[in-house]
One Martini backbone bead per residue (centre of mass of N, CA, C, O) as a GRO file, in nm:
protein
  114
    1MET     BB    1   0.099   0.038   0.018
    2SER     BB    2   0.013   0.381  -0.032
    3GLU     BB    3  -0.022   0.657   0.166
    4ASP     BB    4  -0.087   0.878  -0.099
    5CYS     BB    5  -0.309   0.690  -0.204
    6VAL     BB    6  -0.644   0.686  -0.274
    7PHE     BB    7  -0.699   0.385  -0.335
    8CYS     BB    8  -0.560   0.271  -0.081
    9ARG     BB    9  -0.758   0.427   0.108
   10ILE     BB   10  -1.001   0.273   0.020
   11VAL     BB   11  -0.915  -0.013   0.076
   12LYS     BB   12  -0.868   0.061   0.391
   13GLY     BB   13  -1.136   0.263   0.460
   14GLU     BB   14  -1.060   0.587   0.474
   15LEU     BB   15  -1.245   0.602   0.214
   16PRO     BB   16  -1.515   0.655   0.041
   17SER     BB   17  -1.737   0.411  -0.137
   18GLU     BB   18  -1.909   0.249  -0.408
   19THR     BB   19  -1.944  -0.066  -0.387
   20VAL     BB   20  -1.978  -0.349  -0.632
   21TYR     BB   21  -1.688  -0.508  -0.567
   22GLU     BB   22  -1.534  -0.789  -0.385
   23ASP     BB   23  -1.221  -0.936  -0.306
   24ASP     BB   24  -0.893  -1.024  -0.229
   25ASP     BB   25  -0.780  -0.844  -0.500
   26VAL     BB   26  -1.049  -0.681  -0.567
   27LEU     BB   27  -1.192  -0.350  -0.654
   28ALA     BB   28  -1.517  -0.198  -0.691
   29PHE     BB   29  -1.621   0.137  -0.805
   30ARG     BB   30  -1.764   0.432  -0.826
   31ASP     BB   31  -1.731   0.708  -0.996
   32ILE     BB   32  -1.718   1.049  -0.889
   33ASN     BB   33  -1.671   1.117  -1.226
   34PRO     BB   34  -1.879   1.045  -1.448
   35GLN     BB   35  -1.885   0.957  -1.813
   36ALA     BB   36  -2.132   0.762  -1.743
   37PRO     BB   37  -2.384   0.599  -1.614
   38VAL     BB   38  -2.158   0.379  -1.623
   39HIS     BB   39  -1.884   0.409  -1.373
   40VAL     BB   40  -1.620   0.185  -1.315
   41LEU     BB   41  -1.371   0.091  -1.083
   42ILE     BB   42  -1.094  -0.137  -1.122
   43ILE     BB   43  -0.883  -0.271  -0.852
   44PRO     BB   44  -0.613  -0.344  -0.703
   45LYS     BB   45  -0.519  -0.386  -0.377
   46ARG     BB   46  -0.256  -0.366  -0.488
   47HIS     BB   47   0.014  -0.163  -0.548
   48ILE     BB   48   0.000  -0.032  -0.884
   49PRO     BB   49   0.068   0.229  -1.061
   50SER     BB   50   0.083   0.090  -1.361
   51LEU     BB   51   0.092  -0.093  -1.649
   52ALA     BB   52   0.409  -0.051  -1.661
   53ASP     BB   53   0.437  -0.226  -1.366
   54VAL     BB   54   0.388  -0.492  -1.471
   55GLY     BB   55   0.425  -0.841  -1.447
   56PRO     BB   56   0.423  -1.175  -1.489
   57ASP     BB   57   0.278  -1.208  -1.195
   58ASP     BB   58   0.006  -1.034  -1.308
   59THR     BB   59  -0.164  -1.185  -1.510
   60GLU     BB   60  -0.400  -1.294  -1.327
   61LEU     BB   61  -0.496  -1.019  -1.226
   62LEU     BB   62  -0.568  -0.897  -1.497
   63GLY     BB   63  -0.776  -1.112  -1.570
   64ARG     BB   64  -0.956  -1.063  -1.317
   65MET     BB   65  -1.036  -0.771  -1.391
   66LEU     BB   66  -1.182  -0.847  -1.669
   67GLN     BB   67  -1.386  -1.037  -1.540
   68VAL     BB   68  -1.519  -0.828  -1.362
   69ALA     BB   69  -1.615  -0.643  -1.588
   70LYS     BB   70  -1.799  -0.856  -1.717
   71THR     BB   71  -1.977  -0.909  -1.463
   72LEU     BB   72  -2.067  -0.612  -1.423
   73ALA     BB   73  -2.208  -0.572  -1.689
   74GLU     BB   74  -2.426  -0.773  -1.625
   75LYS     BB   75  -2.527  -0.662  -1.349
   76LEU     BB   76  -2.563  -0.349  -1.484
   77ASP     BB   77  -2.701  -0.375  -1.769
   78ILE     BB   78  -2.457  -0.354  -2.031
   79ALA     BB   79  -2.387  -0.615  -2.206
   80ALA     BB   80  -2.590  -0.605  -2.449
   81SER     BB   81  -2.526  -0.295  -2.552
   82GLY     BB   82  -2.247  -0.221  -2.428
   83TYR     BB   83  -1.896  -0.159  -2.363
   84ARG     BB   84  -1.614  -0.008  -2.186
   85VAL     BB   85  -1.248  -0.071  -2.158
   86VAL     BB   86  -1.012   0.112  -1.964
   87VAL     BB   87  -0.652   0.199  -1.978
   88ASN     BB   88  -0.445   0.418  -1.831
   89CYS     BB   89  -0.102   0.536  -1.924
   90GLY     BB   90  -0.003   0.783  -1.793
   91ARG     BB   91  -0.018   1.114  -1.851
   92ASP     BB   92  -0.058   1.096  -2.172
   93GLY     BB   93  -0.284   0.868  -2.117
   94GLY     BB   94  -0.470   0.998  -1.866
   95GLN     BB   95  -0.344   0.951  -1.595
   96VAL     BB   96  -0.426   1.042  -1.249
   97VAL     BB   97  -0.412   0.778  -1.091
   98PHE     BB   98  -0.136   0.591  -0.940
   99HIS     BB   99  -0.337   0.330  -0.983
  100LEU     BB  100  -0.438   0.068  -1.107
  101HIS     BB  101  -0.704   0.090  -1.359
  102VAL     BB  102  -1.040   0.016  -1.457
  103HIS     BB  103  -1.277   0.118  -1.689
  104LEU     BB  104  -1.632   0.102  -1.670
  105LEU     BB  105  -1.845   0.168  -1.953
  106GLY     BB  106  -2.198   0.280  -1.977
  107GLY     BB  107  -2.547   0.343  -2.078
  108GLN     BB  108  -2.440   0.450  -2.364
  109LEU     BB  109  -2.344   0.599  -2.633
  110LEU     BB  110  -2.023   0.575  -2.747
  111GLY     BB  111  -1.770   0.707  -2.873
  112ARG     BB  112  -1.542   0.698  -3.109
  113LEU     BB  113  -1.238   0.580  -3.167
  114ALA     BB  114  -0.940   0.613  -3.348
   0.00000   0.00000   0.00000
């Protein structure tokens, strides 16, 4: 855990969140600044700063995070209409919080990406 990481503080229960899923390794909660009707962040409970920092030992964890995204899309009724899964990496990639996280977005027609 990182003492100054907002997501680590959420994992530790020091900051509130609207949790939608939790297991031993992963936590998912609603984004406080949603960009779509459904906007959930899926994070590892262990602090990993970004996708650039994952190693071969993290393969199972990354797969687990994507499986959680699929499961939540079904639970939140966006699976049939479609959804987007996004990982921003680094400042130029749009990452704001430096704790690896996956955005699950849906509930409306999302604009096309380049």
